[in-house]
C-alpha positions in Angstrom: 9.3 8.0 8.7 8.0 5.5 6.1 10.2 3.5 3.8 9.7 3.6 0.1 8.3 0.0 -0.2 4.9 0.3 -1.7 2.7 -2.4 -3.3 -0.7 -2.4 -4.8 -3.1 -5.0 -3.5 -6.7 -5.9 -4.6 -9.6 -6.7 -2.4 -13.2 -7.8 -2.9 -16.0 -6.8 -0.6 -17.5 -10.0 1.0 -20.9 -8.2 1.2 -21.6 -7.0 -2.3 -18.6 -8.1 -4.4 -17.3 -4.6 -5.2 -13.6 -4.8 -6.2 -11.1 -2.3 -4.7 -7.4 -1.6 -4.9 -5.2 0.0 -2.3 -1.5 0.9 -1.8 0.3 -0.9 1.0 3.2 1.0 2.5 5.8 -0.5 4.9 6.4 1.6 8.1 8.9 1.2 10.9 6.1 1.6 13.5 2.9 -0.4 14.0 -0.3 0.9 12.3 -3.8 -0.5 12.4 -7.0 0.4 10.6 -9.8 -0.9 8.4 -11.6 -0.1 5.2 -15.4 -0.4 4.7 -17.1 -0.8 1.4 -18.5 2.4 0.0 -21.6 0.6 -1.3 -22.7 -1.7 1.6 -20.5 -0.6 4.5 -19.2 -4.2 5.1 -15.6 -4.4 6.3 -13.4 -5.2 3.3 -10.0 -5.3 5.0 -8.5 -4.7 8.5 -4.8 -4.5 9.2 -2.4 -4.2 12.1 1.4 -4.3 11.8 4.4 -2.4 10.3 2.3 -1.3 7.3 -0.6 0.9 6.4 -3.0 1.1 3.4 -4.1 4.2 1.5 -5.5 5.3 -1.8 -8.5 3.0 -1.8 -10.1 3.0 -5.3 -12.9 1.0 -7.0 -11.6 -1.3 -9.7 -13.6 -1.0 -12.9 -13.6 -4.4 -14.4 -14.6 -5.1 -18.0 -16.6 -8.3 -18.6 -15.1 -10.8 -21.1 -16.8 -10.9 -24.4 -17.8 -14.4 -25.6 -18.9 -15.3 -29.1 -17.5 -15.7 -32.6 -14.9 -13.5 -34.1 -16.3 -11.5 -37.0 -14.5 -12.0 -40.3 
């Protein structure tokens, strides 16, 4: 049975730069796995230990806007 300790973590694909977020959940037993980028199939993250990751989602970032403020 898993505990209720969840955290959201962010990862960037080393192959293409796509940003992802996943939920990390603590477990009393050892888990292992990995996640591959949906765009270029490069491994984004691998894990082994008393935790597991789920709910992988692409993070949609907005670019900062530079320039002058309009009056």
